[in-house]
C-alpha positions as CSV (number, residue, x, y, z in Angstrom):
1,M,3.6,0.1,-45.0
2,K,3.8,-0.2,-41.2
3,E,3.5,3.0,-39.2
4,T,5.1,1.8,-35.9
5,K,8.7,0.9,-35.5
6,Y,8.8,-1.6,-32.6
7,S,12.2,-1.7,-31.0
8,K,13.8,-2.2,-27.6
9,K,14.0,1.5,-27.2
10,Y,10.2,1.8,-27.8
11,F,9.4,-0.8,-25.2
12,D,11.9,0.6,-22.7
13,M,10.1,4.0,-23.0
14,R,6.7,2.2,-22.5
15,R,8.1,0.5,-19.4
16,C,9.2,3.9,-18.0
17,E,5.7,5.2,-18.5
18,L,4.2,2.2,-16.7
19,D,6.7,2.5,-13.9
20,V,5.0,5.8,-12.8
21,A,1.9,4.1,-11.5
22,Y,3.8,1.0,-10.5
23,N,6.3,2.9,-8.3
24,A,3.3,4.6,-6.5
25,I,1.7,1.3,-5.5
26,K,5.0,-0.6,-4.9
27,P,5.6,0.6,-1.2
28,D,2.0,-0.5,-0.3
29,W,2.6,-3.9,-1.8
30,Q,5.9,-4.3,0.0
31,D,4.2,-3.4,3.3
32,L,1.4,-5.9,2.7
33,A,3.9,-8.6,1.7
34,D,5.9,-8.1,4.9
35,Y,2.9,-8.9,7.1
36,F,0.8,-11.4,4.9
37,L,2.7,-13.1,2.1
38,P,6.5,-12.4,2.3
39,R,7.4,-15.1,-0.2
40,S,4.8,-14.4,-2.9
41,V,6.3,-11.1,-4.3
42,R,9.2,-10.4,-6.6
43,F,10.2,-6.7,-6.7
44,L,13.9,-7.1,-7.6
45,A,14.4,-9.0,-10.8
46,R,18.1,-8.6,-10.7
47,S,18.6,-10.7,-7.5
48,A,21.7,-12.8,-7.8
49,N,19.9,-16.0,-6.6
50,R,16.5,-17.3,-5.9
51,T,16.8,-17.7,-2.1
52,P,13.5,-17.4,-0.3
53,V,12.9,-14.1,1.3
54,K,13.3,-14.0,5.1
55,N,10.9,-12.0,7.1
56,K,11.2,-10.8,10.7
57,K,8.0,-8.7,11.0
58,I,5.5,-11.5,11.4
59,K,5.3,-12.3,15.2
60,D,1.9,-14.0,15.1
61,S,0.4,-16.4,12.6
62,T,-3.1,-14.9,12.6
63,P,-2.6,-12.9,9.3
64,L,-1.2,-16.1,7.6
65,L,-4.1,-18.2,8.9
66,A,-6.7,-15.5,7.9
67,V,-5.3,-15.4,4.3
68,R,-5.2,-19.2,4.1
69,N,-8.8,-19.5,5.3
70,F,-9.9,-16.8,2.9
71,S,-8.3,-18.7,0.0
72,S,-9.7,-22.0,1.1
73,G,-13.2,-20.5,1.5
74,M,-13.2,-18.8,-1.9
75,M,-11.9,-22.0,-3.5
76,S,-14.5,-24.2,-2.0
77,G,-17.3,-21.6,-2.2
78,A,-16.7,-20.1,-5.6
79,T,-14.7,-22.6,-7.8
80,S,-14.9,-26.0,-6.2
81,P,-13.9,-28.7,-8.7
82,A,-16.5,-31.0,-7.1
83,T,-19.4,-28.7,-7.9
84,N,-20.9,-27.1,-11.0
85,W,-19.9,-23.5,-10.3
86,F,-20.9,-22.0,-13.6
87,K,-23.6,-22.4,-16.3
88,V,-23.5,-21.6,-20.0
89,K,-26.4,-19.5,-21.2
90,V,-27.4,-17.8,-24.5
91,N,-27.7,-14.0,-24.3
92,N,-30.3,-12.0,-26.1
93,Y,-32.4,-15.1,-26.8
94,G,-36.2,-15.0,-26.3
95,H,-36.8,-18.7,-25.8
96,E,-34.7,-19.7,-22.8
97,G,-37.0,-22.7,-22.0
98,N,-36.1,-24.4,-25.3
99,Y,-34.9,-27.9,-24.4
100,H,-32.5,-28.2,-27.3
101,V,-30.8,-24.9,-26.4
102,K,-30.5,-26.0,-22.8
103,T,-29.0,-29.3,-23.8
104,W,-26.4,-27.7,-26.0
105,C,-25.4,-25.3,-23.2
106,N,-25.1,-28.2,-20.9
107,S,-22.8,-30.0,-23.3
108,V,-20.6,-26.9,-23.6
109,E,-20.4,-26.7,-19.8
110,N,-19.2,-30.3,-19.6
111,I,-16.5,-29.6,-22.1
112,F,-15.3,-26.6,-20.2
113,R,-15.2,-28.6,-16.9
114,D,-13.2,-31.4,-18.5
115,I,-10.7,-28.8,-19.7
116,F,-10.4,-27.2,-16.3
117,N,-10.0,-30.5,-14.6
118,S,-7.3,-31.6,-16.9
119,S,-5.4,-28.3,-16.7
120,N,-3.5,-26.9,-13.7
121,L,-6.2,-24.2,-13.1
122,Y,-7.5,-25.7,-9.8
123,R,-4.0,-26.0,-8.4
124,I,-3.2,-22.3,-9.1
125,L,-6.6,-20.7,-8.1
126,P,-5.9,-20.9,-4.3
127,S,-2.8,-18.7,-4.8
128,V,-4.8,-16.4,-7.0
129,Y,-7.3,-15.9,-4.2
130,K,-4.5,-15.2,-1.7
131,Q,-3.1,-12.5,-3.9
132,I,-6.4,-10.8,-4.6
133,G,-7.2,-10.9,-0.9
134,V,-3.9,-9.4,0.2
135,F,-2.9,-7.1,-2.7
136,G,-6.2,-6.6,-4.5
137,I,-4.8,-7.9,-7.8
138,S,-3.7,-11.2,-9.3
139,V,-2.5,-11.9,-12.9
140,L,-2.9,-15.3,-14.5
141,A,-1.1,-16.0,-17.8
142,L,-3.2,-18.2,-20.1
143,Q,-1.3,-20.4,-22.5
144,S,-2.4,-23.1,-25.1
145,D,-1.4,-26.6,-24.3
146,E,-1.5,-29.5,-26.7
147,N,-2.6,-32.0,-24.0
148,S,-5.0,-30.1,-21.8
149,I,-5.8,-27.1,-24.1
150,L,-5.2,-24.7,-21.1
151,R,-2.1,-24.1,-19.0
152,C,-1.9,-21.3,-16.4
153,Q,1.0,-19.5,-14.8
154,L,0.6,-17.2,-11.9
155,L,2.7,-14.0,-12.0
156,P,4.4,-12.9,-8.7
157,V,3.1,-9.6,-7.5
158,G,5.7,-6.9,-8.2
159,S,7.1,-8.6,-11.3
160,Y,4.7,-6.8,-13.7
161,R,3.2,-3.5,-14.7
162,I,-0.2,-3.0,-16.2
163,A,-2.1,-0.4,-18.3
164,K,-5.8,0.0,-19.1
165,N,-7.8,1.1,-22.1
166,Y,-10.5,3.7,-22.1
167,K,-13.0,1.1,-20.9
168,G,-11.0,0.5,-17.7
169,E,-9.9,-3.0,-18.9
170,V,-6.3,-4.2,-18.6
171,D,-4.9,-4.6,-22.2
172,T,-1.2,-4.0,-21.5
173,I,1.2,-6.0,-19.3
174,C,4.9,-5.7,-18.9
175,R,6.6,-8.5,-17.0
176,V,10.2,-8.4,-15.7
177,Y,11.7,-11.6,-14.5
178,M,15.0,-13.6,-14.3
179,E,15.6,-16.6,-16.5
180,T,18.6,-19.0,-16.7
181,A,20.9,-19.2,-19.7
182,K,19.9,-22.8,-20.4
183,N,16.2,-22.0,-20.5
184,L,16.7,-19.0,-22.8
185,Y,18.8,-21.1,-25.1
186,D,16.3,-23.9,-25.2
187,K,13.2,-21.6,-25.6
188,F,14.4,-19.0,-28.1
189,G,17.2,-20.8,-29.9
190,E,20.9,-20.0,-30.5
191,E,20.2,-17.5,-33.3
192,N,18.0,-15.3,-31.1
193,V,19.8,-15.1,-27.7
194,S,22.5,-12.6,-27.0
195,K,26.3,-13.1,-27.0
196,E,26.2,-13.0,-23.2
197,V,23.9,-16.0,-23.1
198,L,25.9,-17.9,-25.6
199,N,29.1,-17.2,-23.6
200,A,27.4,-18.5,-20.5
201,I,26.3,-21.7,-22.3
202,H,29.8,-22.3,-23.8
203,S,31.3,-21.8,-20.4
204,N,28.9,-24.3,-18.8
205,R,27.3,-21.6,-16.7
206,Y,23.9,-22.9,-17.5
207,E,22.2,-21.5,-14.3
208,E,23.4,-17.9,-14.8
209,L,20.4,-15.6,-14.6
210,F,19.5,-12.9,-17.1
211,E,16.9,-10.2,-16.8
212,I,14.1,-10.6,-19.3
213,V,11.3,-8.2,-20.3
214,H,8.0,-9.6,-21.8
215,F,5.6,-7.0,-23.2
216,V,2.1,-7.6,-24.4
217,E,0.0,-4.7,-25.7
218,P,-2.5,-3.8,-28.4
219,N,-0.8,-4.0,-31.8
220,K,-0.7,-0.6,-33.5
221,D,-0.1,-2.4,-36.8
222,F,-3.0,-4.9,-36.4
223,M,-4.0,-6.4,-39.7
224,P,-7.2,-8.6,-39.4
225,D,-6.6,-10.5,-42.7
226,S,-2.9,-11.2,-42.1
227,V,-1.6,-14.7,-41.4
228,W,1.6,-13.5,-39.6
229,A,1.7,-13.7,-35.8
230,E,3.2,-10.2,-35.5
231,D,0.2,-8.7,-37.2
232,K,-2.3,-10.0,-34.7
233,E,-4.5,-7.9,-32.4
234,F,-1.9,-8.1,-29.5
235,I,1.8,-7.9,-30.1
236,S,4.1,-9.9,-27.8
237,V,7.9,-9.4,-27.5
238,Y,10.7,-10.8,-25.3
239,Y,14.1,-9.2,-25.0
240,E,17.1,-9.2,-22.7
241,Q,17.2,-6.0,-20.7
242,A,21.0,-5.8,-20.3
243,S,21.9,-7.0,-23.7
244,S,23.9,-4.6,-25.9
245,E,22.3,-5.9,-29.0
246,D,19.1,-4.2,-30.3
247,K,17.1,-7.3,-31.1
248,F,14.2,-9.3,-29.7
249,L,14.4,-12.8,-28.4
250,S,11.0,-13.3,-29.9
251,K,8.4,-11.1,-31.7
252,S,4.9,-12.6,-32.2
253,G,1.3,-11.9,-31.3
254,F,-2.1,-13.1,-30.0
255,D,-5.6,-13.0,-31.3
256,K,-6.9,-12.7,-27.7
257,F,-5.4,-11.1,-24.6
258,P,-3.4,-13.9,-22.9
259,Y,-3.9,-12.8,-19.3
260,A,-6.8,-13.0,-16.9
261,V,-6.5,-10.1,-14.4
262,F,-8.4,-10.4,-11.1
263,E,-8.9,-7.0,-9.5
264,S,-10.7,-5.7,-6.4
265,E,-12.1,-2.2,-6.0
266,V,-10.4,0.5,-8.1
267,N,-10.8,4.2,-7.4
268,G,-11.9,6.2,-10.4
269,E,-9.2,6.2,-13.1
270,D,-6.5,4.6,-11.0
271,V,-4.6,1.8,-12.6
272,Y,-4.2,-0.4,-9.5
273,P,-6.8,-1.4,-6.9
274,S,-7.2,0.8,-3.9
275,E,-9.1,-1.4,-1.5
276,C,-9.0,-5.0,-0.5
277,P,-9.1,-7.1,2.7
278,G,-5.3,-6.9,3.1
279,I,-5.3,-3.1,2.9
280,N,-8.2,-2.9,5.3
281,A,-6.6,-5.3,7.8
282,L,-3.1,-3.9,7.7
283,P,-3.5,-1.4,10.6
284,D,-4.9,-4.1,12.9
285,V,-2.0,-6.5,11.8
286,K,0.6,-3.9,12.6
287,Q,-1.0,-3.2,16.0
288,L,-1.2,-6.9,16.7
289,M,2.5,-7.5,16.0
290,S,3.4,-4.6,18.2
291,M,1.3,-5.8,21.1
292,V,2.5,-9.4,20.8
293,I,6.1,-8.1,21.2
294,D,5.1,-6.0,24.2
295,E,3.2,-8.9,25.8
296,G,6.3,-11.1,25.3
297,K,8.5,-8.5,27.0
298,A,6.1,-8.2,29.9
299,V,6.0,-12.0,30.4
300,K,9.8,-12.2,30.1
301,K,10.2,-9.6,32.9
302,M,7.9,-11.6,35.1
303,I,9.5,-15.0,34.7
304,S,13.1,-14.0,34.0
305,P,13.9,-10.6,35.5
306,T,17.3,-8.9,35.7
307,Y,18.9,-9.3,39.1
308,K,21.1,-7.1,41.3
309,G,23.4,-8.0,44.1
310,P,26.8,-7.5,45.8
311,A,29.9,-7.7,43.6
312,S,31.1,-10.7,45.5
313,L,28.4,-12.8,44.0
314,K,29.3,-11.9,40.4
315,N,30.8,-15.2,39.5
316,K,28.2,-17.3,41.3
317,K,26.0,-19.4,39.2
318,M,22.2,-19.6,39.6
319,I,21.0,-23.2,39.3
320,D,17.5,-23.8,38.1
321,A,16.5,-26.4,40.6
322,P,14.0,-26.5,43.5
323,A,16.7,-26.6,46.2
324,A,19.1,-24.3,44.4
325,F,20.5,-21.4,46.4
326,I,23.2,-18.8,46.2
327,E,25.3,-18.0,49.3
328,E,24.9,-14.5,50.7
329,D,27.9,-12.2,51.1
330,E,29.6,-11.4,54.4
331,N,27.0,-8.7,55.1
332,G,24.1,-11.1,54.5
333,R,23.1,-9.6,51.2
334,G,21.9,-11.8,48.3
335,L,20.4,-11.4,44.8
336,S,17.1,-9.6,44.1
337,P,15.3,-8.3,41.0
338,I,16.3,-4.8,39.9
339,Y,12.6,-4.0,39.6
340,E,9.4,-5.9,40.3
341,V,6.6,-5.6,37.7
342,N,3.1,-6.9,37.7
343,P,1.8,-6.1,34.2
344,R,-1.9,-6.7,33.5
345,V,-1.3,-9.4,30.9
346,L,-4.9,-10.5,30.8
347,E,-6.1,-7.1,29.6
348,V,-3.4,-7.1,27.0
349,D,-4.3,-10.6,25.9
350,S,-7.9,-9.6,25.6
351,I,-7.0,-6.7,23.2
352,I,-4.8,-9.1,21.2
353,E,-7.8,-11.5,20.8
354,K,-10.0,-8.7,19.6
355,L,-7.4,-7.7,17.0
356,K,-7.1,-11.3,15.8
357,Q,-10.9,-11.6,15.5
358,S,-11.0,-8.3,13.6
359,I,-8.4,-9.5,11.1
360,K,-10.3,-12.8,10.5
361,E,-13.6,-10.9,9.9
362,I,-12.0,-8.6,7.4
363,F,-10.9,-11.7,5.5
364,Y,-14.5,-13.2,5.8
365,N,-13.3,-16.1,7.8
366,D,-16.5,-15.9,9.9
367,L,-18.6,-16.3,6.8
368,F,-16.7,-19.3,5.5
369,A,-17.1,-20.9,9.0
370,M,-20.7,-19.9,9.4
371,I,-22.0,-23.4,9.9
372,L,-19.6,-24.0,12.8
373,N,-20.0,-20.6,14.3
374,T,-23.8,-20.7,14.3
375,A,-24.3,-24.3,15.4
376,E,-25.4,-23.4,18.9
377,R,-28.8,-24.8,19.9
378,S,-30.0,-21.3,20.9
379,R,-30.0,-20.3,17.2
380,T,-32.9,-21.3,14.9
381,A,-32.5,-22.1,11.2
382,T,-34.1,-18.8,10.4
383,E,-31.5,-16.9,12.4
384,V,-28.7,-18.8,10.8
385,N,-30.0,-18.0,7.3
386,E,-30.4,-14.3,8.2
387,L,-26.8,-14.2,9.4
388,K,-25.6,-15.8,6.2
389,E,-27.6,-13.3,4.1
390,E,-26.0,-10.4,6.1
391,K,-22.5,-11.8,5.5
392,M,-23.2,-12.4,1.8
393,V,-24.1,-8.7,1.4
394,L,-20.6,-7.8,2.6
395,L,-18.9,-10.4,0.4
396,S,-20.9,-9.6,-2.8
397,P,-18.7,-6.8,-4.2
398,L,-15.5,-8.9,-3.9
399,L,-17.3,-12.0,-5.3
400,Q,-18.5,-10.1,-8.3
401,Q,-14.9,-8.9,-9.0
402,I,-13.7,-12.5,-8.8
403,H,-16.4,-13.5,-11.2
404,N,-15.1,-10.9,-13.7
405,G,-11.7,-12.6,-13.6
406,L,-13.2,-16.1,-14.0
407,N,-15.2,-14.8,-16.9
408,K,-12.0,-13.9,-18.7
409,I,-10.7,-17.4,-18.3
410,I,-13.9,-19.0,-19.6
411,D,-14.0,-16.6,-22.6
412,W,-10.4,-17.5,-23.4
413,V,-11.2,-21.2,-23.3
414,F,-14.3,-20.7,-25.4
415,Q,-12.3,-19.0,-28.1
416,E,-9.7,-21.8,-27.9
417,C,-12.4,-24.4,-28.3
418,I,-13.8,-22.6,-31.4
419,F,-10.3,-22.5,-32.9
420,L,-9.9,-26.3,-32.2
421,N,-13.5,-27.0,-33.4
422,I,-14.4,-29.2,-30.5
423,L,-17.7,-27.7,-29.6
424,P,-21.0,-29.3,-30.6
425,T,-23.0,-27.6,-33.4
426,P,-25.4,-25.1,-31.8
427,P,-29.1,-25.2,-32.6
428,L,-30.2,-23.0,-35.5
429,E,-32.4,-20.9,-33.2
430,I,-29.3,-19.4,-31.5
431,M,-27.0,-18.9,-34.5
432,G,-25.4,-15.5,-34.2
433,S,-26.4,-15.0,-30.5
434,N,-23.8,-14.3,-27.8
435,M,-22.8,-16.8,-25.1
436,D,-23.2,-15.8,-21.5
437,I,-21.8,-17.2,-18.2
438,E,-23.9,-17.5,-15.0
439,F,-22.0,-18.4,-11.8
440,V,-23.9,-20.9,-9.7
441,S,-21.3,-21.8,-7.0
442,T,-22.1,-22.2,-3.4
443,L,-21.5,-18.5,-2.7
444,A,-23.4,-17.4,-5.8
445,Q,-26.3,-19.6,-4.8
446,A,-26.3,-18.1,-1.3
447,Q,-26.8,-14.7,-3.0
448,K,-29.7,-16.1,-4.9
449,A,-31.3,-17.7,-1.8
450,T,-33.4,-14.6,-1.4
451,K,-34.9,-15.1,-4.9
452,I,-35.8,-18.7,-4.1
453,A,-37.3,-17.8,-0.8
454,A,-39.4,-15.0,-2.3
455,M,-40.6,-17.4,-5.0
456,E,-41.7,-20.0,-2.4
457,R,-43.4,-17.3,-0.3
458,F,-45.3,-15.9,-3.3
459,T,-46.4,-19.4,-4.4
460,T,-47.6,-20.4,-0.9
461,F,-49.4,-17.1,-0.5
462,T,-51.3,-17.5,-3.8
463,I,-52.3,-21.1,-3.2
464,N,-53.5,-20.3,0.3
465,L,-55.5,-17.3,-1.0
466,A,-57.0,-19.5,-3.7
467,Q,-58.1,-22.1,-1.2
468,S,-59.7,-19.6,1.2
469,L,-61.3,-17.1,-1.2
470,D,-61.5,-18.1,-4.8
471,S,-60.2,-21.3,-6.4
472,S,-59.7,-19.5,-9.8
473,L,-56.9,-17.4,-8.3
474,K,-54.6,-20.4,-8.7
475,N,-54.7,-19.6,-12.4
476,K,-52.5,-16.6,-11.7
477,L,-49.6,-18.9,-11.3
478,N,-47.6,-20.0,-14.4
479,A,-46.5,-23.3,-13.0
480,N,-44.2,-24.3,-15.8
481,K,-42.4,-21.0,-15.7
482,I,-42.1,-21.1,-11.9
483,I,-40.5,-24.6,-12.0
484,D,-38.1,-23.6,-14.8
485,D,-37.0,-20.5,-12.9
486,Y,-36.6,-22.4,-9.7
487,A,-34.5,-25.0,-11.4
488,D,-32.2,-22.2,-12.8
489,F,-31.9,-20.6,-9.4
490,A,-31.1,-23.9,-7.7
491,N,-28.7,-25.0,-10.5
492,I,-30.7,-28.1,-11.5
493,S,-29.4,-29.8,-14.6
494,P,-31.8,-29.4,-17.6
495,E,-31.6,-33.1,-18.2
496,Q,-33.6,-33.5,-14.9
497,I,-36.4,-31.2,-16.1
498,V,-39.0,-32.3,-18.7
499,P,-39.2,-29.6,-21.4
500,T,-42.3,-27.4,-21.3
501,Q,-43.3,-28.4,-24.8
502,E,-43.3,-32.1,-23.8
503,V,-45.4,-31.2,-20.7
504,E,-47.9,-29.4,-22.8
505,K,-48.2,-32.3,-25.2
506,Q,-48.7,-34.7,-22.3
507,K,-51.3,-32.4,-20.8
508,Q,-53.2,-32.3,-24.1
509,K,-53.1,-36.1,-24.3
510,E,-54.4,-36.4,-20.8
511,E,-57.2,-33.8,-21.4
512,K,-58.2,-35.7,-24.6
513,A,-58.3,-39.0,-22.8
514,Q,-60.3,-37.4,-20.0
515,E,-62.8,-36.0,-22.5
516,Q,-63.2,-39.6,-24.0
517,V,-63.8,-40.9,-20.5
518,N,-66.3,-38.2,-19.8
519,A,-68.1,-38.9,-23.1
520,I,-68.4,-42.6,-22.2
521,E,-69.7,-41.7,-18.7
522,N,-72.3,-39.4,-20.3
523,I,-73.5,-42.2,-22.6
524,K,-73.8,-44.6,-19.7
525,Q,-75.7,-42.1,-17.6
526,G,-78.1,-41.4,-20.6
527,S,-78.8,-45.1,-21.0
528,E,-79.5,-45.5,-17.3
529,I,-82.0,-42.6,-17.4
530,I,-83.8,-44.2,-20.4
531,K,-83.9,-47.5,-18.6
532,N,-85.3,-45.9,-15.5
533,I,-87.9,-44.0,-17.4
534,A,-89.0,-46.8,-19.8
535,G,-88.2,-50.0,-17.8
536,T,-89.9,-53.3,-18.4
537,D,-92.8,-52.5,-16.0
538,A,-93.3,-49.0,-17.4
539,Y,-96.2,-49.0,-19.8
540,G,-99.5,-47.3,-20.1
541,S,-100.7,-45.1,-17.2
542,D,-97.5,-45.9,-15.2
543,L,-95.3,-44.4,-17.8
544,L,-97.5,-41.3,-18.1
545,A,-97.4,-41.0,-14.3
546,R,-93.6,-41.1,-14.3
547,L,-93.5,-38.4,-16.9
548,G,-95.9,-36.3,-14.9
549,L,-98.5,-36.2,-17.5
550,T,-101.4,-37.4,-15.4
């Protein structure tokens, strides 16, 4: 017998609980949206229409450009469709150099890439990066698709609440959104929608909006052996918030959590992230907007001041022409500015430029444009590499957090592939082992550049030492292992590397052939010695003399 009675009342109480943390972060999100992404949030689900939000706080495009460049840089540097940005590996496996294992992992990678390319993932990821850059969080709904296996939907910031388990992982999401009567009728059926929706349909009010709540959380009545959807590990319910009927539009479940949550830095046991580029840049953005307004006022006072003059000239018109003039009154008085100002606009403009540069740096725009910014002839390649390494140190925490979100997407796809049975049969050696994902994008490779450089320095040092001191020191290098590790760090396909086992076999063949050549040479040398010792003219006393016996 089930212990939990799932009802609208239960989920309304859960929503009230989640609203506590949500309402604490909501003002910060609203503030960030006003200055960075005014049209990417949805705080009021009950809005009567879907008219785009108008914003009057953005007076300069620098924050918008900084966010766009951040998103483009992360997309091209971390998840570019044109590059292999991840590798499949086997965890807890002692023979990483096994050619068959590497080939199987490479086949799985290719299947994953085909799925990502056929889905809408790459079209949505730029918006994911914008949200995580500004708000520190982004939620991607993962859905099964009969054509592309994966279909993604990005949830607007402000439309959902989250909760975490004891591990600090998001396992509960409550989404509140508006849906039309027609879509509700088509998706859930006539027997499940409320009377209000049916009345709208029958009255031809197909686009009338209704507030919908979608809840996904761990199922308290989870039954591993059950075949029913509502007994799965995660329960999923849809219901109309304002409906007077106590029933669900839909009640089902998931075997795996159907969301990938990208988070930036979280403070302790907080539910929502506490730090991200948007939060750090907000003070500079507010100051920038204020100074842009002040600079505009100063320039306006310079080029279009307020005039004073005699009352008799009140109805006279000023004509903006080179020869234009206004007659003076009978006392010879004309128009003149009420006050004359000479603001130091250049100094103000200098401060504004510094604020713009600061905002761009907080969003790592200087890192993504490093090649352009360090192209001066005065900088050497070594200096450029050092600058890149410094910037990568600053980006590393955020990049790792993005990798965590991408890992959830790949895990979801892996389980979907297992369910559909489209993966190749793994080698017997790795049966029961865990799959692991290694990110090898451009940005990830930049982080590994220090490993490759250290490997090259060590190899060069050892070879030089062997040449100058003792040739046997070169035996300290495990050449096969060095080449395999270098290929892993540099993201070289295993198909381009000859397996170590094959190299050893070839080496043994070459050594055996060399031994045969050496044996033949020894036989030839022996016959030459005998010939020289006992030639045709070597007999009697001459032979004894050659042997040193006389």
